[in-house]
C-alpha positions in Angstrom: -43.8 -69.2 15.7 -41.0 -68.6 18.2 -38.8 -67.1 15.5 -41.5 -64.6 14.8 -41.8 -63.6 18.4 -38.0 -63.2 18.5 -38.2 -61.1 15.4 -40.7 -58.8 17.3 -38.3 -58.6 20.2 -35.5 -57.7 17.8 -37.6 -55.1 16.1 -38.4 -53.6 19.5 -34.7 -53.7 20.6 -33.6 -52.1 17.4 -36.2 -49.4 17.8 -35.1 -48.8 21.4 -31.5 -48.4 20.3 -32.4 -46.1 17.4 -34.6 -43.8 19.3 -32.1 -43.8 22.2 -29.5 -42.5 19.7 -32.0 -39.9 18.4 -32.7 -38.8 22.0 -29.0 -38.6 22.8 -28.4 -36.6 19.6 -31.3 -34.2 20.4 -29.9 -33.7 23.9 -26.5 -32.9 22.4 -28.2 -30.3 20.2 -29.9 -28.8 23.2 -26.7 -28.8 25.2 -24.8 -27.0 22.4 -27.4 -24.4 21.5 -25.0 -21.6 22.5 -21.8 -23.3 21.2 -20.1 -21.2 18.5 -19.6 -23.1 15.3 -21.8 -26.0 16.3 -24.0 -27.5 13.6 -27.3 -29.2 14.4 -27.1 -33.0 14.2 -29.7 -35.6 13.2 -29.9 -39.3 13.1 -30.5 -41.0 9.9 -32.9 -43.9 10.4 -32.6 -46.9 8.0 -35.0 -49.8 7.6 -33.6 -53.3 7.9 -34.1 -55.4 4.8 -37.4 -57.3 4.8 -37.5 -61.1 4.6 -39.7 -63.3 2.4 -42.1 -65.0 4.6 -45.7 -66.2 4.8 -48.1 -64.5 4.3 -45.6 -62.1 2.7 -42.4 -60.1 3.2 -42.0 -59.2 6.9 -40.1 -56.1 8.0 -37.2 -56.4 10.5 -37.4 -52.9 12.1 -35.1 -49.9 12.0 -31.6 -49.0 12.9 -29.7 -45.7 13.5 -27.4 -45.7 10.4 -25.5 -42.5 11.1 -25.4 -39.2 12.9 -25.0 -36.4 10.4 -24.9 -32.6 10.7 -27.2 -30.1 9.0 -24.8 -28.0 7.0 -25.2 -26.3 3.6 -21.8 -26.3 1.9 -22.9 -24.1 -1.0 -24.3 -21.4 1.3 -21.1 -21.6 3.3 -18.9 -21.1 0.3 -20.9 -18.0 -0.7 -20.7 -16.8 2.9 -17.0 -17.1 3.1 -16.6 -14.8 0.0 -18.9 -12.1 1.3 -17.6 -12.3 4.9 -14.1 -11.8 3.7 -15.1 -8.7 1.8 -17.3 -7.5 4.7 -14.4 -7.8 7.1 -12.1 -6.0 4.7 -14.3 -3.0 4.3 -15.2 -2.8 7.9 -11.6 -2.7 8.8 -10.9 -0.2 6.1 -13.7 2.1 7.2 -12.3 2.2 10.8 -8.9 3.0 9.4 -10.1 5.7 7.0 -12.0 7.5 9.7 -8.7 8.1 11.4 -7.3 9.7 8.3 -10.4 11.7 7.7 -9.8 13.4 11.1 -6.4 14.6 9.9 -8.0 16.5 7.0 -11.1 17.7 8.8 -10.6 21.4 9.6 -14.2 22.0 10.8 -13.2 21.6 14.4 -9.6 22.8 14.4 -7.3 24.7 12.0 -5.2 22.8 9.6 -3.2 23.1 6.3 -5.9 25.0 4.4 -6.3 27.7 7.0 -2.6 27.9 7.6 -1.9 28.3 3.9 -4.4 31.2 3.6 -2.8 33.0 6.5 0.6 32.4 4.9 -0.5 34.2 1.7 -2.2 36.9 3.7 1.0 37.5 5.6 2.8 38.0 2.2 0.2 40.6 1.4 1.0 42.4 4.6 4.7 42.3 3.7 3.8 43.7 0.3 2.0 46.6 2.0 5.0 47.3 4.3 8.1 45.5 3.0 10.5 47.0 5.6 8.3 46.2 8.6 10.0 43.7 11.0 6.7 42.8 12.6 5.2 41.9 9.2 8.2 39.7 8.5 8.0 38.1 11.9 4.3 37.3 11.4 5.1 35.9 7.9 7.8 33.7 9.4 5.4 32.4 12.1 2.7 31.5 9.6 5.2 29.9 7.2 6.6 27.8 10.1 3.1 26.8 11.1 2.1 25.8 7.6 5.3 23.7 7.1 4.7 22.2 10.5 1.1 21.2 9.6 2.3 19.6 6.4 5.1 17.6 8.2 2.8 16.5 11.0 0.0 15.3 8.6 2.5 13.3 6.6 4.1 12.0 9.8 0.7 10.8 11.1 0.0 8.9 7.9 3.5 7.5 7.9 3.0 6.3 11.5 -0.3 4.6 10.4 1.6 2.8 7.6 4.1 1.5 10.1 1.2 0.3 12.3 -0.1 -1.6 9.3 3.2 -3.5 9.1 2.6 -4.6 12.6 -1.0 -5.6 12.0 -0.1 -7.5 8.8 2.7 -9.4 10.5 0.3 -10.5 13.2 -2.5 -11.6 10.8 -0.1 -13.4 8.5 1.1 -15.4 11.6 -2.5 -16.2 12.5 -3.3 -17.3 8.9 -0.3 -19.6 8.9 -1.3 -21.1 12.2 -4.9 -21.6 11.0 -3.8 -23.3 7.8 -1.7 -25.8 9.8 -4.6 -26.5 12.1 -7.0 -27.0 9.2 -4.6 -29.4 7.5 -4.3 -31.3 10.8 -8.1 -31.5 11.1 -8.3 -32.8 7.6 -6.1 -35.7 8.5 -8.1 -36.5 11.6 -11.4 -36.2 9.7 -10.1 -38.6 7.0 -8.9 -41.1 9.6 -12.3 -41.2 11.4 -14.6 -41.0 8.4 -16.5 -44.1 7.4 -18.9 -43.0 4.6 -22.5 -43.6 5.5 -21.6 -44.9 8.9 -19.3 -42.7 11.0 -19.1 -38.9 10.5 -16.6 -36.9 12.6 -19.1 -34.1 13.0 -17.3 -32.3 15.8 -14.0 -32.3 13.9 -15.8 -30.9 10.8 -17.4 -28.2 12.9 -14.0 -27.2 14.3 -12.6 -27.1 10.8 -15.4 -24.9 9.4 -15.0 -22.5 12.4 -11.3 -22.1 11.6 -12.1 -21.7 7.9 -14.4 -18.9 8.8 -11.7 -17.3 10.9 -9.2 -17.6 8.0 -11.7 -15.9 5.7 -11.7 -12.9 7.9 -8.0 -12.6 7.4 -7.7 -13.3 3.6 -10.1 -13.9 0.7 -10.4 -17.7 0.1 -12.2 -20.3 -1.9 -13.1 -23.8 -0.7 -13.3 -27.1 -2.5 -15.0 -29.8 -0.4 -14.9 -33.3 -1.9 -16.1 -34.9 1.3 -14.3 -36.5 4.3 -10.9 -35.0 4.6 -10.5 -34.2 0.9 -10.7 -30.5 1.5 -8.8 -27.8 -0.3 -8.5 -24.1 0.4 -7.1 -21.6 -2.1 -6.8 -17.9 -2.2 -9.4 -16.2 -4.3 -6.7 -15.9 -6.9 -6.1 -19.6 -7.0 -3.0 -20.2 -4.9 -3.4 -23.3 -2.7 -3.3 -22.7 1.1 -4.4 -26.1 2.3 -4.6 -29.3 0.3 -6.0 -32.0 2.5 -3.3 -32.6 5.0 -0.7 -30.3 3.5 -0.5 -26.7 4.6 1.2 -24.0 2.6 2.4 -20.7 4.1 2.4 -17.0 3.7 5.6 -15.0 4.1 5.8 -11.3 4.9 9.1 -9.9 3.9 11.0 -6.6 3.3 12.0 -5.0 0.1 13.2 -7.3 -2.7 13.7 -7.3 -6.5 13.2 -10.1 -9.1 14.0 -10.6 -12.7 12.0 -12.4 -15.4 14.2 -12.7 -18.5 12.9 -13.4 -21.9 13.8 -16.9 -23.2 17.2 -16.7 -24.9 18.3 -13.5 -23.0 21.9 -13.7 -21.9 21.7 -10.9 -19.4 23.6 -11.9 -16.3 23.6 -8.8 -14.2 21.6 -7.8 -11.0 19.0 -5.1 -10.5 19.6 -2.7 -7.6 17.7 0.3 -6.2 17.9 2.9 -3.5 14.9 4.5 -1.8 11.4 3.4 -0.8 7.9 3.7 -2.2 4.4 2.3 -1.7 4.2 1.2 -5.4 5.6 -1.9 -7.0 7.7 -1.1 -10.0 7.7 -3.3 -13.1 10.5 -2.6 -15.6 10.3 -3.8 -19.2 13.3 -3.5 -21.5 12.0 -1.8 -24.7 15.3 -1.5 -26.5 17.9 -4.2 -25.8 21.5 -3.3 -25.2 24.3 -2.9 -22.7 24.4 -1.3 -19.2 25.5 2.4 -19.4 28.5 2.7 -17.2 30.1 5.7 -19.0 28.3 8.4 -17.1 27.3 10.0 -20.4 24.0 11.7 -20.6 22.1 11.1 -22.8 23.2 7.5 -22.7 25.4 6.4 -25.6 24.0 4.4 -28.5 23.6 0.7 -27.7 22.4 1.3 -24.1 19.4 -0.7 -23.1 16.3 1.4 -22.5 13.4 0.4 -20.3 9.9 1.7 -19.4 8.2 1.5 -15.9 4.8 0.5 -14.7 3.4 1.0 -11.2 0.5 -1.4 -11.6 2.0 -4.6 -13.0 2.1 -3.5 -16.6 -1.5 -2.3 -17.1 -0.3 1.2 -17.6 3.2 2.9 -18.1 4.6 6.1 -16.9 4.0 8.8 -19.5 5.7 12.1 -20.4 3.9 15.4 -20.9 3.2 14.4 -24.5 1.5 11.1 -23.5 4.4 8.9 -24.7 6.0 6.1 -22.6 8.9 7.5 -20.5 12.1 5.6 -21.3 15.0 5.3 -19.0 18.6 4.1 -19.6 19.8 1.0 -17.9 22.6 2.8 -15.9 25.3 1.3 -13.7 25.5 1.9 -10.0 27.8 4.9 -10.5 25.2 6.7 -12.6 21.9 5.6 -11.0 18.8 6.8 -12.8 16.0 8.5 -10.9 12.5 7.0 -11.4 9.9 8.5 -9.2 11.1 7.9 -5.7 13.7 5.3 -6.5 17.3 5.4 -7.9 17.6 2.3 -10.1 20.8 0.7 -11.4 22.2 -2.5 -12.8 25.4 -4.2 -11.8 27.6 -7.1 -12.6 26.5 -7.5 -16.2 28.8 -9.0 -18.8 26.1 -9.7 -21.3 23.5 -7.3 -22.8 19.8 -7.1 -22.0 17.2 -8.3 -24.5 14.0 -6.5 -25.5 11.3 -8.0 -23.4 13.4 -8.7 -20.3 11.3 -7.8 -17.2 12.3 -6.8 -13.7 10.2 -6.2 -10.6 11.1 -4.0 -7.7 9.1 -4.3 -4.5 10.5 -1.4 -2.5 8.3 -2.2 0.5 7.3 -5.1 2.7 5.3 -7.5 0.7 3.2 -10.7 1.0 4.5 -13.9 -0.6 2.9 -17.3 -1.1 5.3 -20.1 -0.3 5.1 -23.7 -1.4 6.1 -26.4 1.1 8.0 -28.2 -1.7 10.7 -25.5 -1.4 12.0 -27.4 1.7 13.0 -24.1 3.4 11.2 -22.5 6.3 11.4 -18.9 5.1 10.1 -17.6 8.4 13.3 -18.8 10.0 15.6 -17.7 7.2 18.5 -15.6 8.4 18.4 -13.4 5.4 14.9 -13.6 4.0 15.2 -10.6 1.6 18.2 -12.1 -0.1 16.6 -15.5 -0.1 13.6 -14.0 -1.8 15.7 -12.2 -4.4 17.5 -15.4 -5.4 14.6 -17.9 -5.2 12.7 -18.7 -8.4 10.5 -21.7 -7.6 7.7 -22.2 -5.2 7.4 -18.5 -4.4 4.9 -15.9 -5.7 4.2 -12.3 -4.9 0.5 -12.0 -3.8 0.8 -8.5 -2.3 -2.4 -6.6 -3.1 -2.1 -4.4 -6.1 -4.4 -1.6 -7.5 -4.1 -0.4 -11.0 -4.2 3.2 -12.1 -7.9 2.8 -13.1 -8.8 1.6 -9.6 -9.2 -2.1 -10.4 -7.6 -4.7 -8.2 -5.3 -7.4 -9.4 -7.5 -10.5 -8.9 -4.5 -12.8 -8.8 -3.4 -11.1 -5.6 -5.0 -10.9 -2.2 -8.1 -8.7 -2.3 -10.1 -9.4 0.9 -10.0 -10.0 4.6 -8.2 -7.8 7.1 -4.8 -8.5 5.4 -6.2 -7.1 2.2 -7.6 -4.1 4.1 -4.3 -3.4 5.8 -2.3 -3.6 2.5 -4.8 -1.5 0.6 -4.9 1.1 3.3 -1.1 1.2 3.6 -0.2 1.2 -0.1 -3.1 2.4 -2.1 -5.0 4.8 0.1 -2.3 6.2 2.5 0.2 5.9 -0.4 -2.0 8.1 -2.6 -2.7 10.6 0.1 0.9 10.9 0.9 1.8 11.1 -2.7 -0.7 13.9 -3.3 0.4 15.7 -0.2 4.0 15.4 -1.5 2.9 16.9 -4.8 1.2 19.7 -3.0 4.2 20.4 -0.8 6.6 20.2 -3.7 4.4 22.5 -5.8 4.2 25.0 -2.9 7.9 24.8 -2.2 8.9 25.1 -5.8 6.6 28.0 -6.7 7.6 30.0 -3.5 11.3 29.2 -4.0 11.1 30.1 -7.7 9.8 33.5 -6.9 11.9 34.0 -3.8 15.2 32.9 -5.4 15.0 35.9 -7.8 14.2 38.4 -5.1 16.2 40.4 -2.7 15.8 41.1 1.0 16.8 43.9 3.3 20.4 42.5 3.3 22.6 41.6 0.4 24.5 38.3 0.4 28.1 37.5 1.3 27.6 33.9 0.4 24.9 31.5 -0.6 24.8 27.8 0.1 22.3 25.5 -1.7 20.0 23.2 0.3 19.5 20.5 -2.3 22.3 17.9 -3.0 23.5 16.6 -6.3 24.5 12.9 -6.1 26.6 13.0 -9.3 28.3 16.3 -10.0 29.7 15.2 -13.4 26.4 14.5 -15.2 24.0 17.2 -16.5 21.8 18.5 -13.8 18.6 17.9 -15.8 19.4 14.2 -15.9 17.7 11.7 -13.6 21.3 10.4 -12.9 22.3 13.7 -11.2 20.2 12.9 -8.1 18.9 16.4 -8.0 15.3 16.3 -6.8 14.2 19.1 -9.0 16.0 17.9 -12.1 12.9 17.7 -14.2 11.9 21.3 -13.5 15.0 22.9 -14.8 15.2 24.6 -18.2 17.7 26.3 -20.4 18.1 29.9 -19.4 20.3 32.6 -17.8 21.1 33.7 -14.2 21.9 37.3 -13.5 23.8 38.3 -10.3 24.4 41.9 -9.3 27.5 43.1 -7.3 27.3 45.7 -4.5 29.6 47.8 -2.4 29.1 46.6 1.2 29.9 50.0 2.7 27.6 52.2 0.5 25.2 49.6 -0.7 25.5 50.9 -4.2 26.0 48.8 -7.3 29.6 48.1 -8.2 30.5 49.8 -11.4 33.0 48.6 -14.0 35.7 50.9 -15.3 33.4 51.7 -18.3 30.7 52.9 -15.9 28.3 50.0 -16.4 27.0 47.9 -13.5 29.1 44.8 -12.5 26.7 42.0 -13.4 27.5 38.3 -13.5 25.6 36.4 -16.3 25.6 32.6 -16.2 24.1 30.6 -19.0 22.8 27.2 -18.2 21.4 24.3 -20.1 20.2 21.4 -17.9 20.6 18.9 -20.7 24.4 19.7 -21.0 25.7 21.4 -17.9 26.7 19.5 -14.7 27.3 21.0 -11.3 31.0 20.8 -12.0 30.5 22.8 -15.3 28.5 25.4 -13.4 31.2 25.9 -10.8 33.8 26.3 -13.5 31.6 28.8 -15.4 31.0 31.0 -12.3 34.7 30.9 -11.3 35.7 31.9 -14.8 33.6 35.1 -14.9 35.8 38.1 -14.5 35.2 41.8 -14.1 36.6 44.5 -16.4 39.8 44.5 -14.4 40.3 40.8 -14.9 39.3 39.9 -11.3 37.2 37.0 -10.4 33.8 38.4 -9.2 32.4 35.3 -7.3 33.9 32.0 -6.2 31.9 28.8 -6.5 32.5 25.5 -4.9 30.8 22.2 -4.1 30.1 21.5 -0.4 28.7 18.0 0.3 27.1 17.9 -3.1 25.6 21.4 -2.7 26.6 24.6 -4.6 28.2 27.4 -2.6 28.7 30.9 -4.0 30.6 33.6 -2.2 32.0 37.0 -2.9 35.8 37.0 -3.6 36.1 40.6 -2.2 35.1 41.1 1.4 34.1 44.7 0.6 31.5 43.4 -1.9 28.2 41.6 -1.6 25.8 40.3 -4.2 22.1 39.7 -5.0 20.4 37.5 -7.5 18.6 39.7 -10.1 16.9 37.1 -12.4 16.8 33.4 -13.2 15.0 32.2 -16.2 16.3 28.6 -15.8 14.9 27.7 -12.3 18.5 26.7 -11.3 18.5 28.7 -8.1 15.3 27.2 -6.9 16.4 23.8 -8.0 19.7 24.0 -6.1 18.1 25.7 -3.1 20.0 29.0 -3.4 18.3 32.2 -2.1 15.2 30.2 -1.4 12.5 30.4 1.3 11.5 26.8 1.9 13.7 23.7 2.4 12.8 20.1 1.9 11.8 18.1 -1.2 9.0 16.1 0.4 6.1 16.8 2.7 7.9 15.0 5.5 10.8 17.5 5.3 9.2 20.8 4.4 10.5 23.6 6.6 11.5 27.3 6.4 15.2 27.6 5.5 17.4 27.9 8.6 19.1 31.2 7.6 15.7 32.8 6.7 14.3 31.7 10.0 17.3 33.1 11.9 17.3 36.4 10.0 14.0 37.9 8.7 16.0 40.5 6.7 16.7 37.6 4.3 13.0 37.4 3.4 13.0 38.6 -0.1 10.2 41.2 -0.6 11.8 43.2 -3.4 13.5 42.7 -6.7 16.7 44.1 -8.3 15.6 46.6 -10.8 17.0 47.5 -14.2 19.5 49.8 -12.7 20.8 47.0 -10.5 19.3 48.8 -7.5 17.7 46.9 -4.6 15.6 49.3 -2.5 14.3 48.4 0.9 10.9 49.7 0.0 10.6 47.5 -3.1 7.7 45.0 -2.8 7.5 43.3 -6.2 8.5 39.8 -4.9 6.0 40.1 -2.0 3.2 41.0 -4.4 4.0 38.0 -6.6 4.0 35.8 -3.5 0.6 37.1 -2.4 -0.8 36.6 -5.9 0.4 32.9 -5.9 -2.7 32.1 -3.8 -4.9 32.5 -6.8 -2.4 31.5 -9.5 -3.2 28.3 -11.5 -0.2 26.0 -11.6 0.4 22.4 -12.9 0.3 19.8 -10.2 0.2 16.1 -10.6 1.7 12.7 -9.5 3.1 9.7 -11.2 -0.4 8.1 -11.2 -2.5 11.3 -11.5 -2.2 13.4 -14.7 -1.0 16.9 -14.0 -3.8 19.5 -14.0 -3.7 23.3 -13.8 -5.2 24.6 -10.6 -4.5 26.7 -7.5 -2.7 25.3 -4.5 -5.8 25.8 -2.4 -7.9 24.0 -5.0 -5.5 21.1 -5.2 -5.4 20.6 -1.5 -9.2 20.6 -1.5 -9.1 17.6 -3.9 -7.0 15.7 -1.4 -9.5 16.4 1.3 -12.3 15.4 -1.1 -10.6 12.1 -2.0 -10.2 11.1 1.7 -13.8 11.9 2.3 -14.9 10.0 -0.8 -12.9 7.0 0.0 -14.3 6.9 3.5 -17.9 7.2 2.2 -17.2 4.4 -0.3 -15.8 2.2 2.4 -18.8 2.7 4.6 -21.1 1.9 1.7 -19.2 -1.4 0.9 -19.2 -2.2 4.6 -23.0 -2.0 4.7 -23.4 -3.8 1.4 -21.1 -6.8 2.0 -22.1 -6.9 5.7 -25.8 -7.3 4.7 -25.0 -10.0 2.1 -22.8 -11.9 4.6 -25.4 -11.6 7.3 -28.1 -12.9 5.0 -26.0 -15.9 4.0 -25.2 -16.5 7.7 -28.9 -16.5 8.5 -29.6 -18.9 5.8 -26.9 -21.2 7.1 -28.3 -20.9 10.6 -31.7 -22.0 9.3 -30.0 -25.3 8.4 -27.4 -25.7 11.0 -28.6 -23.6 13.9 -30.3 -25.2 16.9 -33.9 -24.3 17.4 -35.0 -25.2 20.9 -38.7 -25.4 20.1 -37.9 -27.8 17.3 -35.6 -29.9 19.5 -38.2 -30.1 22.3 -40.7 -31.3 19.7 -38.2 -33.9 18.5 -37.5 -34.9 22.1 -41.1 -35.6 22.8 -41.4 -37.5 19.4 -38.4 -39.7 20.1 -39.5 -40.2 23.7 -42.9 -41.5 22.6 -41.2 -43.7 20.0 -38.9 -45.1 22.7 -41.9 -45.8 24.9 -43.7 -47.5 22.0 -40.7 -49.6 21.3 -40.5 -50.6 25.0 -44.2 -51.5 24.8 -43.5 -53.7 21.8 -40.9 -55.6 23.7 -43.3 -56.0 26.6 -46.0 -57.3 24.2 -43.6 -59.8 22.6 -42.6 -61.0 26.1 -46.3 -61.5 27.0 -46.8 -63.4 23.8 -43.8 -65.6 24.6 -45.1 -66.3 28.1 -48.5 -67.2 26.7 -46.9 -69.6 24.3 -44.8 -71.3 27.0 -47.9 -71.7 29.3 -49.5 -74.0 26.7 -47.3 -76.9 27.9 -48.9 -76.8 31.3 
């Protein structure tokens, strides 16, 4: 009988302890109602095993088995994915709104209005070609237009540089978080006793840091319980494996090679220049490196094609065929888009299928801790990247020509947003603005270079340099920015008497004209100089002297009493070399009015040398053609955008439309993913959030249970006292 009373006492004591634990847990929930990342906790009650007894099995009460947290892992996994995308698009929306203001001309004048005034000014010069005021006005509007183009590009370039700073900061945060999560995994594993002891506070801290990591980069989580917790990128690269933390490395430009098995190629890939795109080179025809300088490359030279989206598409020529480039040496670098590419140190040929990657920008790399090298402290990280083969992978976000993203790379979080904004969006805007500036510069210079101003020329110095003066100017190895626009044709130059202004006549009475034939596939700058210097008048005298000054062509009159003017150019060579042109600069960032034109408005070419070699001050043919350029359809395109025929005004409008469209799309995605993330967060809060009304109800419930357990002990004590009094 006594043992039964003791059993009642034990049941009461166990109930007291269990409900005390429940009250303490409830109090902890109430205390942490406003604590970020706190998950509501509950006590799991467990019945003690019953004992066989008379009249039957008798229960032994209850115990508080464990304190666990209310947390839905499946909802959290879905939330991390949507939250990462929501943060990416919210960040991108804010960034794009800054770009949108650059192209918004509703509140202030910009490129479009300046361009219209530029063409209108040419129309005024057409009406009065000898008017100095019309020429000054034209110069002012041209300077304003070029300035707007430069400033717009400079603003976007500055934004790109800011992205580098933001990425560096976020990569540092991500690496710190990964280390902290790995450390928490070790602590959780050390304190975990399944079914008995749950380190809830540590797990809350870990989940809070995982959420923070998801705002930086898109991740996936595999939770096998306790500290067996793995985080990977959405593309599958591990970031945390239990107690092991990997790292991300943000580095400058680098190049890599991926040779086909059996390839003996032992050279290195080099490049000059920068670009927002990542270049993939694939050898189509195996062979040697071309170090002869011959163009086209001699038989047996390796030929490669180029992709800007990891091999999903390849650069095409005007006929839709893959563009092939020779594997040239450093002395004969080949121009591919904005890079000059070359191979060096090779003693063995390339094999078809060999691949090379150029990352001409700062990129993001996944680094395995098995490398044993702290790349963040490497003295020469770029070189280290270029020579490392194991434990390193490029995960820089990459967007294909069709707009799809490389799912093996980073696609979410603020890091994904910064990269996409820097490379894909700003990169495309700058590329299209470059295409616009180049088309405007080329078309204006093409017309202007064949015209004549109020003054003839004593000399003309080109503004565009040639890197290699021995190779054909139409070759990508020449280094001439306009090489692909040149065509076979003829240049005609008329000679004049400086005193009278009349055309110089030969002894046979005909006009002294200099005709220069040119073929871009054959003639180099050296060939051109030789040809000009070898042209003689009827008396056997050299008419003009040509030379090369710092890679630029200079043409001057050999006789101080003579001047000259360019009458015609069917090849585009004058515009390509920057001779007798209006604009200078090959990119939006460098667009400007030529110095000599800006300093002397008489060199603004409004007229044209007529069939009698006359250049009259009242001639306005060139000015008219310039004014008509506003409505002329021309071919404009980029490496990733097929060339289309449209006006300059129309093409610029497409840039503005794209910026607006991208901003609208980002706002839509921000709302979409933000709503989905909020919904999942609310669902998680339904499980893990603290509800004060519910906790107060639980507090009353456990308090009453505690009182009842105390009453049970009091009752057992009275029973025991009654039993003991029987002896008296």
